[in-house]
C-alpha positions as CSV (number, residue, x, y, z in Angstrom):
1,M,84.1,79.3,67.8
2,H,84.9,80.4,64.4
3,V,85.3,83.7,63.1
4,S,81.2,83.6,61.8
5,D,80.7,83.4,65.6
6,L,82.0,86.8,66.8
7,A,79.9,89.4,68.1
8,P,80.2,92.8,67.3
9,I,82.5,93.9,70.2
10,G,84.5,90.4,69.1
11,A,84.6,92.2,65.4
12,V,86.1,95.8,66.8
13,H,88.2,93.6,69.1
14,G,89.8,92.1,66.1
15,I,89.9,94.9,63.8
16,A,92.1,96.5,66.6
17,C,94.2,93.4,67.0
18,L,95.0,94.0,63.2
19,I,95.8,97.5,63.6
20,A,98.5,96.7,66.4
21,L,99.6,93.8,65.0
22,I,100.7,96.0,61.8
23,A,101.6,99.1,63.6
24,G,103.5,97.5,66.2
25,G,105.6,95.5,64.1
26,W,106.1,98.1,61.9
27,N,107.5,100.4,64.7
28,M,109.6,97.4,65.9
29,V,112.0,97.4,62.6
30,M,111.8,101.1,60.9
31,R,113.8,103.8,62.6
32,K,113.4,105.2,66.3
33,G,112.7,108.5,67.3
34,T,110.9,109.9,63.8
35,E,107.8,111.6,63.8
36,T,106.7,108.4,61.9
37,H,107.8,106.3,64.7
38,R,105.8,108.7,66.9
39,A,102.9,108.7,64.4
40,V,102.5,104.5,64.4
41,G,103.8,104.4,68.1
42,L,100.5,106.8,68.6
43,A,98.1,104.2,66.1
44,Y,99.6,101.2,68.1
45,M,99.0,102.2,71.7
46,L,95.4,103.9,70.7
47,S,94.7,100.4,68.7
48,M,95.9,98.4,72.0
49,M,93.9,100.0,74.2
50,V,90.9,99.3,72.3
51,V,91.9,95.7,72.2
52,N,92.7,95.3,75.7
53,I,89.4,97.4,77.1
54,S,87.1,95.5,74.8
55,V,88.4,92.4,76.6
56,F,86.1,93.4,79.5
57,A,83.3,92.8,77.5
58,I,83.9,89.6,76.5
59,Y,83.0,86.8,78.5
60,R,82.7,83.8,76.1
61,F,85.5,82.1,77.6
62,D,88.4,82.6,80.2
63,I,90.3,80.2,82.7
64,A,89.6,81.4,86.2
65,S,91.4,78.6,88.4
66,F,93.9,75.9,87.7
67,Q,93.4,74.2,91.3
68,P,90.5,72.7,90.6
69,F,90.7,73.5,87.3
70,K,87.3,75.9,86.3
71,A,86.9,77.1,82.7
72,G,84.0,78.6,80.7
73,P,82.0,81.8,79.7
74,N,81.0,84.8,82.4
75,T,84.7,84.3,84.0
76,F,86.9,87.0,84.9
77,G,90.1,85.1,84.6
78,L,93.3,84.5,83.1
79,F,92.7,86.6,80.1
80,H,91.2,89.6,81.3
81,W,94.3,89.3,83.6
82,F,96.5,89.5,80.7
83,A,94.7,92.4,79.3
84,V,95.5,94.6,82.7
85,W,99.0,93.6,82.5
86,T,99.2,94.6,78.9
87,L,97.7,98.2,79.6
88,G,100.5,98.8,82.1
89,F,103.1,97.8,80.2
90,L,101.7,100.1,77.4
91,A,101.2,102.8,80.3
92,I,104.6,102.3,81.5
93,G,106.1,102.3,77.7
94,W,104.0,105.4,76.5
95,Y,105.3,107.5,79.8
96,A,109.0,106.3,79.6
97,G,108.9,107.2,75.7
98,G,108.6,110.9,76.7
99,R,111.4,110.6,78.9
100,Q,114.0,109.1,76.9
101,D,116.8,111.0,78.1
102,R,116.9,109.7,81.7
103,L,118.3,106.6,82.0
104,V,115.7,103.7,83.1
105,W,112.9,105.2,80.9
106,A,115.1,104.9,78.0
107,Y,115.3,101.0,78.4
108,L,111.6,101.2,80.0
109,H,110.4,102.3,76.6
110,P,111.6,99.6,74.5
111,I,110.9,96.9,76.9
112,M,107.4,97.6,77.9
113,M,106.7,98.0,74.3
114,V,108.0,94.8,73.1
115,L,106.1,93.3,75.9
116,S,103.0,94.7,75.1
117,Y,103.6,93.3,71.5
118,Y,104.1,90.2,73.2
119,M,100.9,89.7,74.7
120,L,99.5,90.4,71.4
121,L,100.8,87.9,69.4
122,A,100.3,85.7,72.5
123,G,96.7,86.1,72.1
124,G,96.9,85.7,68.8
125,I,98.6,82.5,68.6
126,N,95.7,80.9,71.3
127,E,93.2,82.4,69.0
128,V,94.4,81.0,65.8
129,F,94.8,77.6,67.7
130,V,91.0,77.9,68.7
131,R,89.2,79.4,65.6
132,V,91.3,78.3,62.4
133,D,90.2,74.5,61.8
134,V,93.3,72.8,60.5
135,F,95.3,74.4,63.7
136,R,92.9,73.6,65.9
137,A,93.3,69.7,64.4
138,L,96.8,69.8,64.9
139,A,96.5,71.0,68.5
140,V,93.9,68.5,69.3
141,A,96.1,65.8,67.8
142,S,99.1,66.8,69.6
143,A,97.0,66.5,73.0
144,G,96.3,63.0,72.2
145,G,92.9,63.9,70.4
146,S,91.8,65.3,74.1
147,Q,89.3,68.4,73.1
148,Q,90.6,69.9,76.1
149,F,94.2,71.1,74.4
150,G,95.2,73.5,76.2
151,Q,98.2,71.9,77.5
152,S,98.8,70.9,73.8
153,P,102.7,70.1,73.2
154,L,102.1,71.7,69.8
155,I,100.9,75.5,71.0
156,G,103.4,75.4,74.2
157,M,106.2,74.9,71.3
158,V,104.5,77.5,69.5
159,H,104.6,80.0,72.4
160,T,108.0,79.0,74.1
161,G,109.5,79.8,70.4
162,W,107.2,83.3,70.7
163,M,108.9,83.6,73.8
164,A,112.6,82.9,73.0
165,L,112.1,85.6,70.3
166,I,110.5,88.2,72.7
167,L,114.0,88.0,74.9
168,L,116.1,88.2,71.8
169,M,114.2,91.3,70.8
170,I,114.6,92.9,74.3
171,I,118.3,92.1,74.5
172,W,118.3,93.7,71.2
173,F,116.8,96.8,72.0
174,I,118.7,97.0,75.4
175,A,121.8,96.8,73.5
176,R,120.7,99.1,71.2
177,V,119.9,101.8,73.9
178,S,123.2,101.2,75.7
179,V,125.4,102.2,72.2
180,W,122.9,105.1,71.7
181,R,123.6,106.4,75.1
182,W,127.4,105.7,74.8
183,Q,127.4,107.5,71.9
184,A,125.5,110.2,73.6
185,W,127.5,110.6,76.1
186,R,131.0,110.7,74.0
187,S,129.5,113.1,71.7
188,A,128.7,115.8,74.9
189,R,132.0,114.8,76.5
190,L,133.8,115.6,73.0
191,A,132.0,118.8,72.6
192,T,133.0,120.0,76.0
193,A,136.9,119.2,75.3
């Protein structure tokens, strides 16, 4: 599979992925709570909806089960279930975004958005190893030359590194929300004193 093999739905999916990648990355590093954050967040959410809903029209390859291993075309499997989970993360994150004044929602918004971004890049990692010849060759080489490189140590290491970075981002955002909430509580308490 290469980029030249993309069907129109695959092209829409790919363009939406790029928009989500840029918008989500932007919102991760920029100041939170601003009008720009909200507008870019809306672009991220809409593009992620296109990404994950379009997955349900793509059945070229998926993994249906591991015992016994079943993979191939016309299969509703692991990658489609990842899209379902990602849509769930987006729904919870969007809902929580408008309820930042309540304890649980203040924490759930960044956690769910980071998890949805994790899913986006995890899929991107897989696509790079499938579609970019040089990375595919590296994955095949790390799998001992097997063309069934789904268990490639190289791909596993890249995914593990991405998971570790996401975990650090979640911890960072939880800490930032905690500090923000403590400062707001302290300011309110001082104002009433």
